[in-house]
N, C-alpha and C positions, 0 to 999 in steps of 0.2 A: 118285316124282314127279320130273319133270325141271324144274329151276328156271331161269328166264330171268333175265338180269341185271336187277336192280331199276331202275325209272325213278321219279325223284322230281319231283313237280310243286310248285313254289312258287306257291301261290295268293295273288297280290298283291291280286286283287279290286279293292276300292275303297280299299285302305290307302294309296294315293298321295295322298289328300286333295284330289283334283282338280288336282294340280300335275304337269305333264309332267316337270319336272326331278326331282321326287321319284320319279316312276314309273321314269325311266331309272336313277336311283341304285339303286332296288330291283332292277332288272334286272341291273345290274352286280354287286350283292351276291349275287343268286341264282346268277349265273355263278361268282363267286368261291367260293361255298359248294358248288359242284359239282352243283347241281340240273340236271336234264335239260330241264325245261320251266318257263317262267314264264307265269302265266295271269292274265288280267284279267276284267272283266265288261262286258257290253253290254246296255243296256236302252233301250227306247223307252217312257219313263215314262207318257206320255199313253195309250199303247196298253195298257200293263200295269196301270195303276191306274184305278179309277173316279174320277169327278170329286170325289166326297166324300173318297176316300183321298188324292187329289192335293192337295186344299186343306186337309186336316186338319193339325194340328200334329204334329211328330215325337213318337213315344211316349216318347222319352228326350231331352228338350231339350238336355241337356249334351253329347250326341253330334251334335247337328244342325248342318248347315252352311247352313240357310235357315230362314225364318220358318214355312214349311209343309213337310210331308213331300215334296211334289212339288218345291219349291225346293231342298230338301236333296239329293234324288236328282239333279236337273239339275246342281247344282254339282259333283257327283262324276262326272258323265258325260263321257267323251271322245267326240269326233266320229269318224266313219269315217276321215277323213284322219289324225287323231291315232293311231288304231289302226294304220293303215298305216305311220305313222312309227315306232310302237313295234315293229311286226314287222320293219321294215327295220333298226332298231337291234339287235333280237335276232339277225338274220342277221349283222350286223356283228361282234357280240361272241361269237357262237357258242353261243346257247341257243335252244331251240325256243320260238316264240311260240304262245300260245293264248288263247282267251277263252271264258267262258260266255256263252250267249245266252239271253235270257229271253222272247222274243216273236218273232213271224213277221218283223216288220220288221228286227229286229236280226239274225236268222238270215240273211236275204237280204242285208243290208248286209255282214256279215262274210265271206260266201262270195265276195264280189266280188274279193277279193285272195287267195283260195285258201290259207288257212293249212292246215297238215298235219293239225290236229286241232281240233275244237270240242267244248265241254262243254255238256251239258244238266244244269242244277242240279236237285236233288231237287224243288224247288218247282214245276218246270215239266215234269217228265217225263211228265205226263198231258196235255200240250198237243199233241194229235196234229196240229193244223194246222202247228205249228212243227216237229214231228218229221218231218212229210211233206216239208217244205222240205229238212231235213238229209238225209233218206233219198234223195229223188228229184232234188234240184237241186245237190247237193254231192258231191264224190268223196273227201274226206278221212275220217279216222277220226272217229267219233262216240263220245264218252265220256259216260256217263250214270250219275248217282248214284241209288241206291235208298233214300235217306232218306225217312222218313214215307210209305212205300209198302208196301201189303200185297201178299201173294204172288199174289193174283189179278191185281192191276195189273201186277206184274212179268211174268207170263205174257203179258198183253195187249201189253206193250211189246216183248218178245222176238218174239212172233208178228208184230207189225206190221213189224218189220225183216225177218223171214223171208219175208213176202209177196213181196218182190222179191229174195230171196236176198242180202240185205245184212248180215245179222247176223254170219255166220261170218267175213267178211273185213273188216268195218268197225266193228263195235260192241264197245265195251269197257264193262263194267258194274262199278259200284263199290258195295261194302258201305259203308253210311254210317248213322250216327245223327245226326239233325238237332237240334243243340242247341249252345249257345255259352256256356261250354264244356260238354262231356259228361263226367259222372263215369265212372270206369273201369267200374263195374258195368253201365252202359248202353251201353258201346261194343260189346259182344256180338261179339267177334272170331270166334266159331264160325259166324257168318253167312257169313263168307268161305268156309268149307268147304262150307256148304250151296250157295252160289252156284256154287262150283267143281264140286260133284257134279251139280247139276241143270242147269247151263247151260254148263259149261266146254267141252263138245263142240259147243255151238251158237253161241258168240260168239267174238270174236277173242281176248279176254283178260279178266282179272278185276283189279279195283283196290280200293283202300281209301282212302276220304276221311275223315280223322280230324279231329275237333274237340275232342279231349281236350287235357290239359295235359302238357307234357313229351314225352320221346321213349322212354319205357321200354317201350312195347308195340308200336311200329311194326315191329320186327324179327319179333315174333310174327305180325303180320299178313302179312308177307312169307313167312315159313315156312309159313303156312297156305295160301298160293297167290295172294296179291295181288301181281302183278308191278308194278303202278303204286301209288305211295304219294303221296297229295296232302295237303299241310298248308298252312294259312294262314300267310302270311309278312309280317313288318313289320320296320322298322328299330328301332321303339321301341314296346313294348307299352303304354306310358302315353299314347301319342298319342290325340287326340280321334277317336272313331269307334267303331262297334259291334263290329268284328271284331278290333281290335288285341289285346284281352285274351286271346283264344283263339288267337293267332298265335305262331309261333316267331320269335325274333330271330335275327340272323346266326349267333351262336355255336351256338344250338340246331339250326338248319338244317344248318350245317357238320357237326356231330356226327352228325346223322341220316343224312346222305349217307355219311359215313365208316363208320358202323356197318352200314348196309345193304350196302355194298360188301364189308365184312369178312365179313358173314354169307353173302353170295353165294359168296365164295371158299371158305368153310368147308363149304358144303353139297355134299359129294361123298363117295364111297366111297374107301377105300384102293385105289390103283392096283396095289399088290402087298401081299401079306400082311404083310411087314415093309418099311416104308418106309425109304428111304435115310437119312433123319434118325434113324430108330430103330436102324438097324444098328450105328451107332457105339456107342450106349448098350447095345445087346444084347451086343456083343462085350465091353464093359467091365463090365456090371452083371448080366447074366442069370445066375441060379443054375445052377451046374453040379455035378452029383453027383461027389464025389471018388472 
């Protein structure tokens, strides 16, 4: 297997708490940790939620930023102009901007300023009206997670992008277990191998979106064939909000990026049977029959 240099996505999502200055601070921290991409989320909440869902209380009031779930979601939502500002800031500091899109309106809004990549979250990968916008009206990479998705649904999604010959050049699919956080036994890393074997020749690349704790298994995901590694990112895991507890803080993200790069450098064969670094030791230590 030929290994590509790993790419790390810092999934900021809504961990900015609705504050642009915190969002920019998280971008700076992502860059300082050597992440390749920083990603947000974009929702049109009245399109995405039923009226009943919008007006219901948040299921976990201690994490809510509003009196209703709709008010909570609106508080955390950035406008299109704010996303453009975040992309411009990413360009300024040298990190790739991206966002997940959850509905048709958000997809159309985000493609207006042409980010290099957009993400389809597991919850929306069967929203074919939205997928059609990303396939037919957008030219960048489409990254798509397969959490809570059965194998028949996977085939339908791949085939949908193949209808217009878009999968091989533009589609990146992610192994994912949707849970917050996910215990190690449910991460199911060998799903990466399955996706690689079944679809590696039909899509642009394979990724891993991890919702587990710590960084012990991300290197394994990479060695199994996931070029892209996506992890939730926050400044402080104790902050108010649903995703912080399952996110990496700067120290963890920095170590993750460091370790993945070290693994990339190590994944090769010996260029010669005896390496130069070994020859010195061979001359000094290798047994010679007297």
